[in-house]
VMD Tcl script that draws the C-alpha trace (Angstrom):
set ca {
  {-5.53 169.29 123.85}
  {-4.02 172.55 122.60}
  {-0.17 172.41 122.70}
  {1.72 175.09 124.47}
  {3.17 176.24 121.10}
  {-0.33 176.67 119.74}
  {-1.54 178.46 122.77}
  {1.14 181.09 122.54}
  {0.90 181.63 118.69}
  {-1.24 184.68 118.81}
  {-0.81 187.84 116.78}
  {-2.84 190.84 115.90}
  {-2.41 192.84 112.66}
  {-0.99 196.31 113.15}
  {-2.91 199.17 111.54}
  {-2.06 202.85 111.38}
  {-2.10 204.38 114.77}
  {-2.70 207.96 113.59}
  {-6.39 209.07 113.27}
  {-7.33 212.01 111.11}
  {-7.71 215.25 112.86}
  {-11.31 216.56 113.54}
  {-10.83 220.09 114.89}
  {-14.40 221.42 114.38}
  {-16.28 222.22 117.63}
  {-19.56 220.37 118.27}
  {-22.64 222.25 118.83}
  {-25.73 221.43 120.89}
  {-28.15 222.39 118.00}
  {-28.01 220.97 114.39}
  {-28.68 223.69 111.99}
  {-30.64 223.06 108.72}
  {-27.48 223.89 106.68}
  {-25.08 221.75 108.64}
  {-22.94 219.00 107.14}
  {-24.99 216.47 109.07}
  {-28.35 217.80 107.69}
  {-27.02 217.81 104.11}
  {-25.63 214.28 104.36}
  {-28.59 212.78 106.14}
  {-31.58 214.56 104.74}
  {-32.62 211.22 103.08}
  {-33.55 209.94 106.46}
  {-36.91 211.77 106.18}
  {-39.82 210.44 103.97}
  {-39.13 213.06 101.25}
  {-35.79 211.39 100.19}
  {-34.38 207.95 99.98}
  {-31.03 206.22 99.85}
  {-30.15 204.90 96.40}
  {-26.52 203.65 96.70}
  {-23.95 202.17 99.06}
  {-21.98 205.32 98.66}
  {-24.77 207.49 99.95}
  {-25.15 205.09 102.87}
  {-21.39 205.18 103.50}
  {-21.57 209.03 103.47}
  {-24.13 209.09 106.21}
  {-22.18 206.44 108.28}
  {-19.21 208.61 108.03}
  {-21.15 211.58 109.21}
  {-22.33 209.61 112.27}
  {-18.82 208.70 113.34}
  {-17.00 211.98 112.41}
  {-19.27 214.91 111.90}
  {-18.89 217.82 114.40}
  {-22.73 218.22 114.11}
  {-23.24 214.66 115.49}
  {-26.48 214.12 117.29}
  {-27.28 210.78 119.08}
  {-30.96 211.21 118.05}
  {-30.05 210.67 114.38}
  {-28.26 207.40 114.91}
  {-31.38 205.18 115.03}
  {-33.03 206.93 112.12}
  {-29.88 206.68 109.97}
  {-29.35 203.08 110.70}
  {-33.02 202.08 110.10}
  {-32.93 203.90 106.72}
  {-29.79 202.07 105.72}
  {-31.19 198.70 106.60}
  {-34.50 199.57 104.81}
  {-32.40 200.12 101.62}
  {-29.62 197.67 101.89}
  {-29.89 193.93 102.95}
  {-28.72 193.57 106.55}
  {-25.71 191.35 105.43}
  {-24.65 194.20 103.03}
  {-24.97 196.74 105.65}
  {-22.94 194.64 108.06}
  {-20.14 194.16 105.40}
  {-20.11 197.88 104.72}
  {-19.61 198.65 108.51}
  {-16.71 196.26 108.67}
  {-14.80 197.42 105.71}
  {-11.77 199.73 106.06}
  {-13.43 202.43 104.12}
  {-13.15 205.51 106.31}
  {-9.57 206.84 106.51}
  {-8.28 203.23 106.28}
  {-10.40 202.15 109.31}
  {-13.90 200.84 109.98}
  {-16.91 202.90 111.02}
  {-16.68 201.00 114.34}
  {-13.03 202.13 115.00}
  {-14.13 205.85 114.53}
  {-17.26 205.32 116.68}
  {-14.96 204.33 119.47}
  {-12.15 206.83 118.91}
  {-14.66 209.77 118.56}
  {-16.66 208.57 121.52}
  {-19.85 207.84 119.48}
  {-21.01 205.01 121.87}
  {-24.67 205.22 120.73}
  {-23.53 204.65 117.19}
  {-21.09 201.89 118.15}
  {-23.79 199.79 119.77}
  {-26.28 200.40 117.01}
  {-23.70 199.13 114.55}
  {-22.71 196.10 116.63}
  {-26.30 194.99 116.55}
  {-25.56 194.03 112.86}
  {-22.22 192.39 113.44}
  {-22.66 189.10 115.34}
  {-19.34 187.73 114.10}
  {-16.71 190.38 113.16}
  {-14.35 189.81 110.18}
  {-10.66 189.47 111.10}
  {-10.00 193.05 109.80}
  {-12.92 194.42 111.85}
  {-11.92 192.48 114.96}
  {-8.31 193.82 114.70}
  {-9.61 197.39 114.20}
  {-11.86 197.19 117.22}
  {-8.93 195.98 119.32}
  {-6.76 198.86 117.99}
  {-9.49 201.39 118.72}
  {-9.89 200.26 122.31}
  {-6.09 200.45 122.73}
  {-6.16 204.00 121.29}
  {-8.66 205.25 123.85}
  {-7.34 203.00 126.71}
  {-10.68 201.54 127.51}
  {-10.38 198.03 129.18}
  {-14.07 198.03 130.08}
  {-15.16 198.41 126.52}
  {-12.44 195.86 125.41}
  {-14.07 193.37 127.71}
  {-17.67 194.29 126.83}
  {-16.93 193.75 123.12}
  {-15.38 190.34 124.06}
  {-12.11 191.44 122.27}
  {-10.09 189.37 124.75}
  {-11.55 186.16 123.26}
  {-8.52 185.93 120.96}
  {-6.78 184.21 123.85}
  {-9.46 182.74 126.05}
  {-11.61 181.16 123.43}
  {-9.20 178.20 123.49}
  {-10.40 177.40 126.96}
  {-13.88 178.77 126.95}
  {-15.50 175.60 125.96}
  {-13.96 173.84 129.04}
  {-14.94 176.77 131.30}
  {-18.53 176.75 130.07}
  {-18.85 173.08 130.32}
  {-17.77 173.31 133.99}
  {-20.43 176.01 134.54}
  {-17.64 178.45 135.46}
  {-18.24 182.25 135.06}
  {-15.79 184.15 132.93}
  {-12.45 185.29 134.46}
  {-12.30 188.90 135.59}
  {-9.70 191.53 135.52}
  {-9.95 195.03 137.08}
  {-7.51 197.73 136.04}
  {-6.45 200.68 138.21}
  {-4.16 203.26 136.58}
  {-2.11 206.11 138.08}
  {0.93 208.13 137.05}
  {3.67 205.76 135.83}
  {1.97 202.47 136.92}
  {-1.16 200.35 136.82}
  {-2.55 197.39 139.00}
  {-4.38 194.54 137.20}
  {-6.37 192.47 139.64}
  {-7.30 189.09 138.46}
  {-10.03 186.63 139.56}
  {-9.75 183.01 138.23}
  {-12.66 180.76 139.32}
  {-12.26 177.00 139.59}
  {-8.62 177.67 139.14}
  {-7.05 174.29 139.98}
  {-9.71 172.27 138.25}
  {-9.37 174.20 134.98}
  {-5.59 174.39 135.20}
  {-5.12 170.75 135.73}
  {-7.36 169.86 132.92}
  {-6.17 172.33 130.23}
  {-2.66 172.99 131.64}
  {-3.08 176.71 130.90}
  {-5.33 179.66 131.68}
  {-4.94 182.94 129.91}
  {-6.55 186.31 129.84}
  {-6.03 189.51 127.84}
  {-6.44 193.00 129.14}
  {-5.86 196.63 128.22}
  {-3.70 198.91 130.40}
  {-1.61 202.12 129.74}
  {-2.54 202.06 126.16}
  {-1.16 198.52 125.53}
  {-2.73 195.10 125.14}
  {-1.28 192.49 127.62}
  {-1.66 188.79 127.99}
  {-1.33 187.08 131.39}
  {-0.86 183.26 131.53}
  {-0.65 180.46 134.09}
  {0.55 177.33 132.54}
  {2.56 174.10 132.88}
  {5.90 173.49 131.06}
  {6.76 170.14 129.62}
  {8.84 169.27 132.66}
  {5.72 169.78 134.90}
  {6.82 173.05 136.42}
  {4.15 175.76 136.86}
  {4.75 179.28 135.81}
  {2.94 182.58 135.25}
  {3.87 184.90 132.48}
  {3.01 188.20 130.98}
  {3.61 189.60 127.48}
  {2.62 192.46 125.14}
  {0.49 191.90 122.09}
  {0.80 193.71 118.78}
  {0.58 196.53 118.01}
  {1.58 197.69 121.59}
  {4.56 199.99 122.05}
  {7.65 198.68 123.90}
  {7.84 199.26 127.61}
  {10.28 198.63 130.51}
  {10.08 198.99 134.26}
  {9.45 196.77 137.26}
  {6.54 194.63 138.37}
  {5.21 192.74 141.42}
  {2.99 189.72 141.28}
  {0.95 189.14 144.52}
  {-1.10 186.07 145.01}
  {-3.41 186.36 147.97}
  {-3.46 183.67 150.68}
  {-6.57 182.56 152.52}
  {-7.29 181.13 155.98}
  {-8.30 177.45 155.94}
  {-10.37 177.74 159.18}
  {-11.70 180.84 161.13}
  {-9.37 180.15 164.06}
  {-6.27 180.29 161.87}
  {-4.09 183.29 161.13}
  {-4.20 184.57 157.54}
  {-1.04 183.31 155.72}
  {1.26 185.64 154.05}
  {0.72 186.33 150.25}
  {3.00 185.09 147.72}
  {4.99 188.07 146.25}
  {7.31 188.00 143.25}
  {9.17 191.04 142.15}
  {11.17 191.41 138.85}
  {12.45 193.99 136.44}
  {11.33 193.79 132.67}
  {11.74 195.13 129.26}
  {8.99 194.18 126.77}
  {8.37 194.53 123.10}
  {5.31 193.06 121.33}
  {5.49 189.94 119.16}
  {7.08 191.02 115.88}
  {7.19 187.87 113.85}
  {5.00 184.76 113.28}
  {8.01 182.36 113.02}
  {8.33 181.95 116.76}
  {5.80 179.72 118.60}
  {6.21 181.65 121.83}
  {6.84 185.46 121.13}
  {9.60 186.90 123.33}
  {10.28 188.41 125.63}
  {8.02 187.33 128.45}
  {7.94 188.16 132.19}
  {8.17 184.79 133.90}
  {7.14 183.95 137.42}
  {8.07 180.51 138.96}
  {5.08 179.37 140.99}
  {6.46 176.16 142.43}
  {4.07 173.11 142.76}
  {1.30 174.57 144.87}
  {-1.27 174.49 142.04}
  {-1.22 170.67 142.48}
  {-1.78 170.99 146.30}
  {-5.42 170.26 147.21}
  {-4.88 172.12 150.59}
  {-3.09 175.21 149.12}
  {-3.79 178.48 150.88}
  {-3.61 180.32 147.57}
  {-7.19 179.53 146.52}
  {-10.27 180.42 148.63}
  {-12.88 178.06 149.80}
  {-14.70 178.23 146.41}
  {-11.59 177.37 144.49}
  {-10.91 181.00 143.22}
  {-7.50 182.41 142.73}
  {-7.08 186.08 143.53}
  {-3.93 187.84 142.33}
  {-2.78 191.22 141.33}
  {0.01 192.41 138.92}
  {1.50 195.86 139.70}
  {3.47 197.42 136.75}
  {5.72 200.46 137.34}
  {6.87 201.98 134.04}
  {10.23 203.79 133.71}
}
mol new
graphics top color blue
foreach p $ca { graphics top sphere $p radius 0.5 }
foreach p [lrange $ca 0 end-1] q [lrange $ca 1 end] { graphics top cylinder $p $q radius 0.2 }
display resetview
């Protein structure tokens, strides 16, 4: 079983947050003299790719050229793979070789989604540098949906995925709603009590307000149950107030719906800054009491699912 100190020992390398400036205006038509045409002319039969550098130049054009056209992505990728072994092409995509970032990073930041998914077809298992760069890119654009689609939250939940899958339990879900100065993260944890009692912890990562957050439900060594929230690197510090709301459910149709469990606290958070601490500080703590051990608790529905929401108001 994973100890509590191991479960919390999670860190993400911090890369530069400042992307280069691309001020050129995109055009709907690619001219024959455009940068794109000059870099990618080898796509057509009359020319061929002879080196990794030429391949990298065309990859760079895909993710940064103002003359970008989605129709060129498949042709360019096919030509690269026809010249380079798939493993070499995958390695090239994952290197920090474009302004100190990967091609995948710039495909996300510059909103080249066709290119991103074409590249990801060749990366079944991202390298640590590539993984961190993908997380950073999603944080830069504030896209929790893409963060989830790329399974970048697996840095936390992989510790518990084997148990969840063995139980036949679907993945946990988090929906993010943002507005001025606040966000609401709505969580859905299926088979909540069964998984929690077995593993003593459930965790999920998500992205909101340009930061990566981790939410935990876990048991301490004294048997007390807590929920906690913290920032992950390289998120910026934040302070404000928050409210945790755990929905209650009727046990029978003729019963009144019980009141939800609501916990409100103030907070001031920084991301984990060192690897020496087993449990990075600070955390937002919520004492849950002993209801996770109650077979008749009103806080899970008839299918054993826990529904809760966390509202963060930033100062």
